[in-house]
N, C-alpha and C positions, 0 to 999 in steps of 0.2 A: 275780732270778726273783720276778716277783708271787706272793702267796699263793694266788691263784686259779689259777694254772698249777701252782705247786706240788701243789697237792690233786689237780689234773687228772693230773698226772704220777704221783701215788702210785695212782691208780687202774688207771693203765696198768700199774704195778708188781703190784698185785695180779692184774691179768690174767696177768702174766708169773707169778707165783709158781704161781697155779692150774694154768696150761700146763704147766710143768715137773713139778709134781706129779703130773700127768696122765700125762707121760712116764715118770715114774719108777714110778708104779703098773702100768702096761702092760708095763714091762721083764720079761725072762725072769729077771732076778738084780738084786734091788733094792739089794744090796750093793754088787755091782759098779758098777751105775748109778750112785749115789751118790759111789763112789770115782771114776767118770769125771767125772762134774759137778763135783768138788771139784779134780780135775787141771785142767778147763779154766779154774778160779778161780786155781788155783796159777799158770799158764801166764800168764794175764792179768795177774795181781798182778805177776810178776817182769818181764813185758815194761813194764808201766806204772811200775813201782818205778825202772827204769833210765833214764826220760825225766823224771819229775816229783820234785820235791824232796822230803826226808824229813819225815814229821810232826814236829812240835814234841817235846821232852821231855816238856812236861806232859801231853801225848795218850798216851803210852807206857802209864803204869797201865791207863787205860780201854781201850786196843786189846788188851792181854794179856788183861785180866779178861774182855772181851766174847767174845775167842778161846777160852779157857777154859770160858766160860758155853756156847758152841756146842757144846762135845765134850759138855757135859752134856745140852743139850738134845737131839742126836742120839740119845744113849744114853736118853734118858728115852722119846723118842719111840717108838724101835725096841721098847723093853721096854713100853711102852703099848700097840702095837698087835698084841703077841703074847698079851696076855690079855684084850684088849678089841675091840669093833667099832669100826673106824674111824669110822661114822656117829655114834658116841658121843663116842668119844676127841677126834676133830679140832676138832668145834665146842667142847667145853668148855677144850681147851688154847689155843686161838684167841680165844674170846670173852672169857676173863677177862683175858689179857695186857693189853688197854687199861685195865682198871679198876685194875689193879696199879701202872700208870705213873703215874696221877693223883697220887698223895700225894707220891712222892718228887720228881714234877715240879714240884709247888708248893714242896716244902721246899727242894730242892737246885738246881732250876733256875730258881726264881722265876716259874713258869708257872702263875698262878692264873687260872682260867676264869669267865667269866660264866656267868650260870645257863642260857642258851640252849646255850653251848658245851659245857657240862658236861652237859645233858640229851641233847645229840647223841653225844657219847661213850658215855653209858650205854645209849642206845636201840640204837645200834650194836652195842654188845657185847650187848645183851640178845637183839638178833635174830639174831646166830650163836649165842648161848648155846641159843636155842629149838630150833633145829636139832637139839640132842641129845635133846630131850623126846620124840622119835618112837620112841625105842628100846623095846623091850618089856620089857627085862630091865635089872637094874641090878648091875653087876660094881664092887663096892666097891673093890676093887685097881686096876681099870681106871681108875676116877674119881679116885682119888688120884694115879696115874701122870700121868693127863692134867692134873690140878691144878699137879703139880709141873713138867710141861712148859709150863704156861703161865706159870708163875713163871719159868723159864727164859728164854722168850720176851720176857718183860717186862724181864727183867734184861739180856740182850744188846741189846735194842733200846735200853733208857736209857743204858746205859753208852756204846753207840757213838753214841748223841745226844749225849752230852756230849763225848765224845773227837772228833767230828767237828768241833765248835765251838771245841775248844782246839788242834786239829791243826795248823792254819795253810795246811793243803794238802789239798782235798777230794780229790783223787785220790791223795794220798800216803797218806793215811789208809787209804781204801777198799783200795788195793792191799797194803799190809801186812797189814789185816786178812785179805784173800783169801789171803795167804802164809801167815800164822798158822795159820789154819783148814784151809788146804788140806793144808800138811805133817803136820799132826797127825792128821786124818780119814783122810787117803790111808794112813797107816803103820798105823791100826787097821784099816780095811778090809782092806789086804793082808794083814793078819797073820791075819784072820778066814775068807779065802778058802782056795780048794785051790791056789794058787800061781799062777806065772806062765803056765802054759798055760791056766788057766782063764779069767786074764785076756785073755791073747792070742785065745782064742776069742771071747769075749764082745765084746771090740773089733772084731773082724773083722765080726760079724754087727750090731753095735748102734753102730757110731761115729757114724753120721748122727744118730740120737736123742740120744745122749750129748751130742755137739757142741751141739745146738740145746737141749738142756735146761739145759747148763752155760751157754750165752749168756743164756738168760732168766733163770737163777738170779743169775748176776752183775749183769747189767744191771738186773734188778729190784731188787736189793736195794741197788745203787748209787743209784738213782733215790729210792728211800726215806731213804736217808743224805743225800744231797743235800737233800732236802725238811726233813729233821730241822734242817738247818745254820739254816734260816730260819723254820721253822714251829714251834708246840708238839708236842712229841713224843709225847704222848698222843693228839692228833687225827691224827697221821700212822699211829702203830701202830693206832688204830681204822679208820682207811681201809683200811689195808692189809690189815687181817683180813676184809674185803669178800671177799677171795680166796675163802672158803667159798663164797660166792652165784657166784661165777664157775665154781667147782668144779661146781656144780649144774647150772649152763647148759651147761657142755661135756660134763658126763654126758648130758643130754637131747639135745643135739646129734649127739655121737659115739658114744654107747654106748645110745642108747635103746631098741634091741631087747632088750638083754640086761637093762635096767632093767624093762620089760614084762614078759619072761620071769620075773624074779625075783619082779615083782609078782603075776603069774598064779600062780605056784607056792604063795607064801605066803597068797595069798588062799583058794586051793582046799584048803590045809592047817590054815590057821588059822580061816578064815572071819572074819577081822577086816577093820576100815576100812582101807584102804590109804593110806599117807603118800608122795605121790611124791618129796618131798625127802629121804625116808630114803634110798631107793633109788638117788638121784643120789649122794649122798654115798658110800654103799656101792661104788660104781663108781669114783668119783675117789678 
């Protein structure tokens, strides 16, 4: 796959990431929706693992570490959303990740960038981080959790990028990563719900959106990992974080009325200058 095609595919992965996050945001129960999304990944991983070779033993430490950091990522993400606004937490977590990948990429993967490439990664991260500047309040706990979430994103992205290169089989690595993350996150989600009845009720009313979100999640991340196998990890991570921009666009297209209702209320109450990007991120 040529690099240009890989970068274009990553932009599609970013769109897929924003789309499944929108489905998650608008679901009635986010915990059960997240469990359903990981269930789709688990099923896809099991089916794929049956027909493709196993990843090499060299990739096993990277695979297990990436799966473990995924658990931490979901926990930190949920915790940060509980104490802070999404329009502050999400851009910080997503914007800082590419910057954190630069140094280990240079030291451990030999990915030394030229001045223009380095500038491109930094500008993309800065643009995403700027979306958090429109918030009127500063929640230190939320910011710290968002920064920790960004560290987790950088961690599982970098480890998966290295693991995919050592795995010997692209689909085999992706399949077992989905299996490892799906089993763990599914068990945690099941333990935190009201039991089988709640899951059955949710599945009956939301199975179409859950399957769609699962396919978008698995497909989007698989594309990103495929790109990491041939392209610098930091550049792929930076392009993938443009999902924040796609999220703002989805908010404008599908939730525009709610955005401007929020804007009108806030304008009347506070009398402050409006920042449309802020309300778009709020909705998504």
